[in-house]
C-alpha positions as CSV (number, residue, x, y, z in Angstrom):
1,M,15.2,-0.2,-28.7
2,V,13.0,2.5,-30.1
3,V,11.0,2.8,-26.9
4,T,14.2,3.0,-24.9
5,G,15.6,5.6,-27.2
6,M,12.5,7.7,-27.0
7,G,12.5,7.4,-23.2
8,M,16.1,8.6,-23.0
9,V,15.3,11.6,-25.3
10,T,12.3,12.5,-23.2
11,G,14.3,12.3,-20.0
12,S,17.1,14.5,-21.5
13,I,14.5,17.1,-22.6
14,I,12.9,17.2,-19.1
15,K,16.3,17.4,-17.4
16,F,17.3,20.3,-19.7
17,L,14.0,22.1,-19.0
18,F,14.6,21.7,-15.2
19,Q,18.1,23.1,-15.5
20,S,16.8,26.0,-17.6
21,P,13.7,27.6,-16.0
22,K,13.5,30.1,-18.9
23,W,12.4,27.3,-21.1
24,L,9.5,26.5,-18.8
25,R,8.4,30.1,-19.2
26,A,8.8,29.8,-22.9
27,F,6.5,26.8,-22.9
28,L,3.9,28.8,-20.9
29,V,4.1,31.6,-23.6
30,I,3.6,29.0,-26.3
31,H,0.6,27.5,-24.4
32,W,-1.1,30.9,-24.2
33,V,-0.4,31.7,-27.8
34,A,-1.8,28.3,-28.7
35,L,-4.9,29.0,-26.6
36,I,-5.5,32.3,-28.4
37,A,-4.9,30.6,-31.8
38,L,-7.5,27.9,-30.9
39,A,-10.0,30.6,-30.0
40,I,-9.4,32.3,-33.3
41,F,-9.7,28.9,-35.0
42,V,-13.0,28.1,-33.4
43,T,-14.4,31.5,-34.3
44,A,-13.3,31.1,-37.9
45,F,-14.8,27.6,-38.0
46,C,-18.2,28.9,-36.8
47,V,-18.1,31.9,-39.2
48,N,-17.1,29.7,-42.0
49,A,-20.0,27.2,-41.4
50,A,-22.7,29.7,-40.6
51,F,-22.2,32.7,-42.9
52,L,-20.0,31.9,-45.9
53,P,-21.5,30.3,-49.1
54,L,-20.4,26.8,-49.8
55,E,-18.1,27.9,-52.8
56,R,-16.3,30.5,-50.6
57,Q,-15.8,28.4,-47.4
58,W,-12.3,27.9,-46.1
59,P,-11.0,24.3,-46.1
60,L,-11.9,23.7,-42.4
61,S,-13.6,20.6,-41.2
62,L,-14.9,19.4,-37.8
63,W,-12.1,16.9,-37.8
64,D,-9.6,19.8,-37.9
65,L,-11.3,21.4,-34.9
66,V,-11.2,18.1,-32.9
67,L,-7.5,17.6,-33.7
68,A,-6.7,21.2,-32.6
69,V,-8.6,20.8,-29.3
70,A,-7.0,17.4,-28.6
71,G,-3.6,18.7,-29.4
72,L,-3.9,21.6,-27.0
73,K,-5.3,19.3,-24.3
74,L,-2.3,17.0,-24.7
75,F,0.0,20.0,-24.5
76,S,-1.7,21.1,-21.3
77,V,-1.3,17.7,-19.8
78,F,2.4,17.7,-20.7
79,L,2.9,21.1,-19.1
80,S,1.0,20.0,-16.0
81,S,3.2,16.9,-15.7
82,L,6.3,19.0,-16.2
83,H,5.3,21.4,-13.4
84,E,4.4,18.5,-11.1
85,L,7.8,16.9,-11.6
86,R,9.5,20.2,-11.0
87,M,7.4,20.7,-7.9
88,R,8.4,17.3,-6.5
89,Q,12.1,18.0,-7.3
90,L,11.9,21.3,-5.3
91,A,9.7,20.2,-2.5
92,G,12.4,19.3,0.0
93,G,14.6,22.4,-0.5
94,L,12.5,25.2,-2.0
95,P,8.9,24.7,-0.9
96,G,7.7,28.1,-1.9
97,L,8.9,27.7,-5.5
98,A,7.5,24.1,-5.5
99,L,4.1,25.5,-4.6
100,T,4.3,27.9,-7.5
101,H,4.9,25.1,-9.9
102,L,2.1,23.1,-8.3
103,Q,-0.4,25.9,-8.8
104,W,0.6,26.2,-12.4
105,A,0.0,22.5,-12.9
106,L,-3.5,22.9,-11.4
107,R,-4.2,25.6,-14.0
108,F,-3.5,23.2,-16.8
109,T,-5.3,20.1,-15.3
110,P,-7.6,21.4,-12.5
111,G,-9.5,18.1,-12.2
112,N,-6.4,16.0,-11.4
113,P,-6.7,14.6,-7.8
114,E,-3.0,13.7,-7.8
115,L,-2.1,17.4,-7.7
116,Y,-4.3,17.9,-4.6
117,Y,-2.4,15.0,-3.0
118,A,0.9,16.6,-4.0
119,W,-0.3,19.9,-2.5
120,G,-1.2,18.1,0.7
121,H,2.2,16.3,0.9
122,L,3.9,19.7,0.3
123,L,2.0,21.3,3.2
124,Y,2.7,18.3,5.4
125,L,6.4,18.6,4.8
126,Q,6.2,22.3,5.8
127,G,4.5,21.3,9.0
128,D,1.1,22.7,8.0
129,L,-1.0,19.7,9.1
130,S,-4.3,21.5,9.0
131,G,-3.6,22.8,5.5
132,A,-2.6,19.3,4.3
133,R,-5.8,17.8,5.9
134,E,-7.9,20.4,4.1
135,K,-6.4,19.6,0.7
136,Y,-7.0,15.8,1.2
137,K,-10.6,16.6,2.3
138,Q,-11.1,18.6,-0.9
139,V,-10.4,15.5,-2.9
140,T,-13.1,13.5,-0.9
141,Q,-15.6,16.3,-1.8
142,I,-14.6,16.5,-5.5
143,F,-14.0,12.7,-5.9
144,P,-16.1,11.0,-3.2
145,L,-15.3,7.5,-4.5
146,D,-11.5,8.0,-4.5
147,S,-10.1,5.8,-1.8
148,A,-6.6,7.3,-2.0
149,A,-7.8,10.5,-0.3
150,E,-9.0,8.5,2.7
151,V,-5.6,6.7,2.8
152,Y,-3.7,10.0,2.9
153,L,-6.0,11.4,5.6
154,G,-5.4,8.2,7.6
155,R,-1.7,8.4,7.3
156,L,-1.8,12.1,8.4
157,E,-3.9,11.4,11.5
158,L,-1.7,8.4,12.3
159,S,1.5,10.5,12.2
160,V,0.1,12.9,14.9
161,G,-1.2,10.1,17.1
162,H,-4.9,10.4,16.2
163,W,-5.3,6.6,15.9
164,Q,-9.1,6.4,16.2
165,E,-9.5,8.9,13.3
166,A,-6.8,7.1,11.3
167,H,-8.7,3.8,11.8
168,G,-11.9,5.4,10.4
169,H,-10.2,6.8,7.3
170,F,-8.5,3.5,6.6
171,A,-11.8,1.6,7.1
172,R,-13.5,3.8,4.6
173,A,-10.6,3.6,2.1
174,Y,-10.7,-0.2,2.2
175,R,-14.5,-0.3,1.5
176,L,-14.2,2.3,-1.3
177,A,-11.6,0.2,-2.9
178,R,-12.8,-3.4,-2.1
179,G,-16.6,-3.0,-1.5
180,I,-18.7,-3.5,1.6
181,A,-18.9,-6.9,3.3
182,W,-22.3,-8.4,3.9
183,N,-21.7,-8.2,7.7
184,D,-20.0,-4.8,7.8
185,L,-20.6,-2.4,10.7
186,R,-22.5,0.8,9.6
187,E,-20.0,3.2,11.2
188,W,-17.2,2.0,8.9
189,M,-19.2,2.4,5.7
190,P,-18.7,5.3,3.4
191,E,-21.8,7.1,2.1
192,A,-21.3,5.5,-1.4
193,V,-18.9,3.0,-2.9
194,N,-17.6,2.3,-6.3
195,E,-19.4,-0.6,-7.7
196,A,-16.8,-1.2,-10.4
197,V,-15.3,-4.7,-10.0
198,P,-11.5,-4.8,-9.4
199,H,-9.7,-6.2,-12.4
200,R,-7.5,-8.9,-11.1
201,F,-6.4,-10.8,-14.2
202,R,-2.9,-11.1,-12.7
203,T,-2.7,-13.1,-9.5
204,S,-0.7,-16.0,-7.9
205,W,-1.3,-19.7,-7.1
206,S,-1.0,-18.9,-3.4
207,K,-3.8,-16.3,-3.7
208,L,-6.2,-18.6,-5.6
209,N,-5.5,-21.6,-3.3
210,F,-5.9,-19.4,-0.2
211,D,-9.2,-18.0,-1.4
212,Q,-10.7,-21.4,-2.0
213,E,-9.5,-22.6,1.4
214,Q,-10.9,-19.5,3.2
215,L,-14.2,-19.7,1.3
216,D,-14.6,-23.4,2.3
217,F,-13.8,-22.5,6.0
218,L,-16.3,-19.6,6.0
219,I,-19.0,-21.6,4.4
220,Q,-18.5,-24.6,6.7
221,G,-18.6,-22.3,9.7
222,H,-21.8,-20.6,8.4
223,Y,-20.0,-17.2,8.2
224,L,-21.0,-17.1,4.6
225,S,-24.2,-18.4,3.1
226,G,-24.5,-21.5,0.9
227,H,-24.8,-19.3,-2.2
228,F,-20.9,-19.1,-2.2
229,K,-20.6,-22.8,-2.8
230,L,-20.8,-22.2,-6.6
231,I,-17.9,-19.7,-6.4
232,L,-16.0,-22.2,-4.3
233,Q,-16.5,-24.8,-7.0
234,N,-15.3,-22.4,-9.6
235,Y,-12.1,-21.8,-7.6
236,Q,-11.5,-25.5,-7.3
237,D,-12.1,-26.0,-11.1
238,L,-9.7,-23.1,-11.8
239,L,-7.0,-24.5,-9.6
240,R,-7.3,-27.9,-11.4
241,D,-6.9,-26.0,-14.8
242,L,-3.8,-24.3,-13.5
243,A,-2.2,-27.3,-11.9
244,S,0.8,-27.3,-14.2
245,Q,1.7,-23.7,-13.2
246,N,4.6,-22.8,-11.0
247,K,3.0,-22.6,-7.6
248,T,5.6,-20.1,-6.2
249,A,5.9,-17.7,-9.3
250,Y,4.2,-14.4,-9.8
251,P,2.2,-13.6,-11.9
252,I,-0.4,-16.1,-13.1
253,V,-2.3,-14.4,-15.8
254,L,-6.0,-15.3,-16.0
255,S,-8.0,-15.2,-19.1
256,A,-11.3,-13.2,-19.1
257,E,-13.3,-16.4,-18.9
258,Q,-11.2,-17.7,-15.9
259,H,-11.4,-14.3,-14.2
260,A,-15.2,-14.2,-14.6
261,K,-15.6,-17.4,-12.6
262,V,-14.0,-16.0,-9.5
263,L,-14.9,-12.3,-10.1
264,P,-17.3,-12.0,-7.1
265,V,-14.6,-12.8,-4.6
266,L,-11.1,-12.2,-6.0
267,G,-9.8,-8.9,-4.6
268,R,-13.0,-8.0,-2.8
269,N,-14.2,-7.4,0.7
270,I,-16.6,-10.3,1.4
271,H,-16.5,-10.9,5.2
272,I,-15.0,-9.0,8.1
273,S,-14.6,-10.3,11.6
274,P,-15.1,-7.2,13.8
275,V,-12.8,-7.1,16.7
276,P,-13.3,-4.3,19.2
277,E,-11.0,-3.0,21.9
278,F,-10.8,-5.0,25.1
279,P,-11.9,-3.4,28.4
280,S,-8.7,-4.6,30.1
281,E,-5.0,-4.4,29.4
282,L,-3.7,-6.8,26.7
283,V,0.1,-6.4,26.7
284,R,2.0,-8.3,29.4
285,I,5.5,-7.0,29.9
286,E,7.4,-6.9,33.2
287,D,10.9,-5.7,34.2
288,T,10.7,-3.0,31.6
289,E,14.0,-1.3,32.5
290,R,16.0,-4.5,32.0
291,L,14.4,-5.2,28.7
292,E,15.0,-1.6,27.4
293,A,18.6,-1.8,28.5
294,S,19.0,-5.1,26.7
295,F,17.5,-3.6,23.5
296,Q,19.7,-0.6,23.6
297,K,22.7,-2.9,23.8
298,D,21.8,-5.6,21.3
299,G,19.0,-4.1,19.2
300,I,16.8,-7.2,19.6
301,L,14.4,-8.7,22.2
302,V,12.3,-11.9,22.3
303,L,9.2,-11.8,24.5
304,D,7.0,-14.8,25.1
305,S,3.3,-14.6,26.0
306,L,3.2,-11.0,25.0
307,L,-0.6,-10.8,24.9
308,A,-3.4,-12.0,27.1
309,P,-4.4,-15.4,25.6
310,D,-7.9,-14.2,24.7
311,A,-6.5,-11.2,22.9
312,C,-4.1,-13.4,20.9
313,E,-7.0,-15.7,20.0
314,A,-9.2,-12.7,18.9
315,L,-6.5,-11.4,16.6
316,L,-6.1,-14.9,15.1
317,H,-9.8,-15.1,14.5
318,F,-9.7,-11.6,12.8
319,C,-7.0,-12.8,10.5
320,Q,-8.7,-16.2,9.7
321,K,-12.2,-15.0,9.2
322,S,-11.6,-11.7,7.4
323,T,-11.2,-11.6,3.6
324,I,-8.4,-9.0,3.8
325,W,-5.5,-10.9,2.2
326,H,-5.2,-9.1,-1.2
327,D,-1.4,-8.5,-1.7
328,D,-0.6,-11.5,-3.9
329,H,2.6,-10.0,-5.5
330,K,4.9,-12.2,-3.5
331,S,6.9,-15.1,-4.8
332,G,7.7,-16.7,-1.5
333,G,4.3,-18.5,-1.0
334,Y,2.6,-15.9,1.2
335,L,0.0,-13.1,1.1
336,G,0.0,-9.7,2.7
337,S,-2.5,-7.3,4.2
338,Y,-1.8,-3.7,5.3
339,M,-3.5,-1.2,7.5
340,D,-4.8,0.9,4.6
341,D,-6.1,-2.2,2.8
342,G,-8.0,-4.2,5.3
343,F,-5.6,-5.0,8.2
344,N,-7.3,-2.5,10.4
345,C,-9.4,-3.1,13.5
346,P,-9.6,-1.5,16.9
347,L,-7.9,-4.3,18.7
348,L,-4.7,-3.9,16.6
349,Y,-4.6,-0.2,17.6
350,Q,-5.0,-1.1,21.3
351,V,-2.1,-3.5,21.1
352,A,0.1,-0.9,19.3
353,R,-0.8,1.8,21.9
354,E,-0.1,-0.4,24.9
355,L,3.2,-1.5,23.4
356,K,4.2,2.2,23.3
357,E,3.1,2.7,26.9
358,K,4.8,-0.4,28.2
359,L,8.1,0.2,26.4
360,P,8.7,4.0,26.5
361,G,12.5,3.6,26.3
362,I,12.2,1.7,23.0
363,L,9.0,3.1,21.3
364,G,8.2,6.3,23.2
365,A,9.9,8.6,20.7
366,W,8.3,7.0,17.7
367,S,4.8,7.1,16.2
368,L,3.1,4.1,14.8
369,L,4.0,4.0,11.1
370,Q,2.4,0.9,9.7
371,M,0.8,-2.4,10.6
372,W,0.6,-5.5,8.4
373,G,0.0,-9.2,8.5
374,Y,1.4,-12.1,6.4
375,N,-0.4,-15.3,5.8
376,H,1.8,-18.2,4.7
377,D,1.3,-21.4,2.7
378,S,1.9,-24.5,4.8
379,Q,5.3,-25.1,3.2
380,C,7.1,-22.2,1.7
381,E,10.3,-20.0,1.8
382,G,8.4,-17.1,3.3
383,I,9.7,-13.5,3.3
384,G,13.1,-13.2,1.8
385,L,16.1,-11.1,3.1
386,H,15.3,-7.5,3.5
387,A,15.2,-4.5,5.9
388,D,12.6,-1.9,6.7
389,A,12.7,1.9,6.5
390,A,11.6,2.5,10.1
391,H,13.2,2.5,13.6
392,V,11.6,-0.4,15.4
393,N,9.9,-3.6,14.2
394,I,7.7,-5.8,16.4
395,N,6.8,-9.2,14.9
396,L,4.1,-11.2,16.6
397,W,3.1,-14.8,15.7
398,L,-0.5,-15.9,16.1
399,T,-0.9,-19.5,14.8
400,P,-0.6,-22.2,17.5
401,E,2.8,-23.9,17.5
402,S,1.1,-27.3,17.3
403,A,0.7,-26.5,13.6
404,N,4.5,-26.2,13.2
405,Q,6.0,-29.5,12.0
406,D,9.6,-28.3,12.7
407,P,9.5,-26.6,16.1
408,E,13.1,-25.2,15.8
409,H,12.3,-23.4,12.6
410,G,9.5,-21.5,11.0
411,G,10.4,-18.3,13.0
412,L,12.7,-15.5,12.1
413,L,16.4,-15.0,11.1
414,V,17.7,-11.6,12.2
415,F,21.2,-10.4,11.2
416,P,22.3,-7.7,13.7
417,L,23.7,-5.4,11.1
418,E,22.0,-2.2,10.1
419,A,21.6,-1.3,6.4
420,P,23.6,1.7,5.3
421,Q,21.8,5.0,5.8
422,D,21.8,5.9,2.1
423,W,20.1,2.6,0.9
424,S,16.7,3.4,-0.5
425,F,13.4,1.5,0.2
426,Q,13.8,-0.2,-3.2
427,T,17.3,-1.4,-2.3
428,L,16.2,-2.6,1.2
429,N,13.5,-4.8,-0.4
430,T,14.8,-6.1,-3.7
431,E,18.6,-6.2,-3.9
432,T,19.2,-9.5,-2.1
433,E,22.6,-10.2,-3.5
434,R,23.9,-6.8,-2.3
435,M,22.6,-7.4,1.2
436,Q,24.1,-10.9,1.3
437,A,27.5,-9.5,0.1
438,L,27.4,-6.9,2.9
439,I,26.5,-9.5,5.5
440,Q,29.3,-11.8,4.3
441,A,31.8,-9.0,4.3
442,E,31.0,-8.1,7.9
443,Q,31.0,-11.8,8.8
444,I,27.6,-11.5,10.6
445,S,25.8,-14.7,11.7
446,P,22.0,-14.6,12.1
447,V,20.2,-14.8,15.4
448,K,17.6,-17.6,14.9
449,I,14.4,-17.2,16.8
450,A,12.2,-20.3,16.7
451,Y,8.5,-20.0,16.1
452,R,6.1,-19.9,19.1
453,Q,2.5,-18.7,19.3
454,N,2.2,-15.3,21.1
455,R,6.0,-14.7,20.8
456,A,7.1,-11.2,19.9
457,V,10.4,-10.3,18.3
458,I,11.4,-6.7,18.7
459,F,14.4,-5.4,16.8
460,R,15.8,-2.4,15.0
461,S,14.0,-2.1,11.7
462,R,17.1,-1.7,9.6
463,F,18.6,-5.0,10.7
464,F,18.5,-7.5,7.8
465,H,16.0,-10.2,8.5
466,A,14.1,-13.0,6.8
467,T,11.6,-15.8,7.5
468,D,13.0,-19.1,8.6
469,Q,11.9,-22.0,6.4
470,V,8.1,-22.6,6.9
471,N,7.0,-26.3,7.4
472,F,3.5,-26.2,8.9
473,K,0.8,-28.8,8.7
474,P,-1.7,-28.7,5.8
475,G,-5.1,-27.1,6.4
476,Y,-6.5,-23.6,6.5
477,L,-6.4,-23.2,10.3
478,N,-2.7,-24.3,10.3
479,R,-1.4,-21.5,8.1
480,R,1.4,-19.5,9.6
481,I,0.2,-15.9,10.4
482,N,2.5,-13.2,11.7
483,I,1.7,-9.5,12.3
484,T,4.1,-6.6,12.3
485,F,3.9,-3.2,14.1
486,L,6.3,-0.6,12.5
487,Y,7.3,2.4,14.6
488,G,9.1,5.6,13.5
489,R,9.7,6.8,9.9
490,Y,13.4,6.4,9.2
491,Q,13.6,9.0,6.4
492,P,11.1,11.7,5.4
493,D,9.7,11.7,1.9
494,L,6.8,13.3,0.0
495,K,4.2,11.1,1.6
496,P,3.1,11.3,5.2
């Protein structure tokens, strides 16, 4: 109750300050007065300690000086945050005034990389891509181990169609955040990496079980050395200790002792299966005009044998042999990987590019926004009902259908009903009951697409959709893997 009350009071104060710019100016005056007072205080402290006899010294201590400096620093951080919030509030409508607030924030906390990111976002919204790129690059120079700067640079290059440059930035960001795999290619390595171990005390049963299955597969296939057998045994012991835990819930909280046993692998880049571009075309689509007309009418297409068989196999191997499955925040029994966190190889970009070239009437107007993969437990609910903040989704299934124990299920349910335009990203991904109520009110039945390897489902991103019940055979190589290409940002925001 006390925390909630303090939060409400703080929110009211900030709202009042935003509505009354003169109070922001008043705080600036107070800050400069406090800075002058601190300078006088420091001078007095030095004179007091150096020149006055002990019996005539003022009651000033080093502790008083430390408190004064700390208090002014906290006040500076508060003012910086206030200006940053004001900047974000004004960014869409008054970019000039927003930039003024941002520059004030930098005066108070000049070493804050988030402010450089915000500056880059602001320039991006104004169409100054070179300026935005320069601000992000400044962060890479000031904070060379900060992976976020590489992510923002990758997103910027992706938005203007520079996919090769985007791939390079995302590759470096991943290695800065997760470390360098023993078999990494040199051109993807940053000059230095942060050796700090990721703290992953919160995880899921699906993640721990997946890691031990993948480790076993990589060791048995001689992709990893026998030295990893000890860590594999630690994973197996840990899973036995956690056997009573809810296997679909998130999170499972590990103790420091439990975490230490799996620390060298959990959340880290251990092995990458490099997959280059193919010299020949991969995407096989015919009768394009008919397909595009069908999509414009219904908003959904199903294409079988989308990729050349060897390309589909290569992507499957990339997903199975690469330790890129770090998103364990899901409760449906699956893990995720995204283009700025490991799901990033030249072959994926080749597929995305050829899809745009083959389907200009569907994808030609939109840039590639995101790519991700999901790796499912053998039996699970999968991804729940949601919609995406984009224009076009392309889902592609990689695992052989021989792994599917229920051939008519395990695919996708698509409800041909678009989410309202004013629904936020948060609403589209979390408010299941609200989505279900809308679907029931509109009396919309799902289009059920059965699972098939190398089958692609193309649909309007804001159609509600969910994974059909997954019932695959046990075993690491039988795990259901799907990848998604997302095209076209639906709504602009502060991030590119």
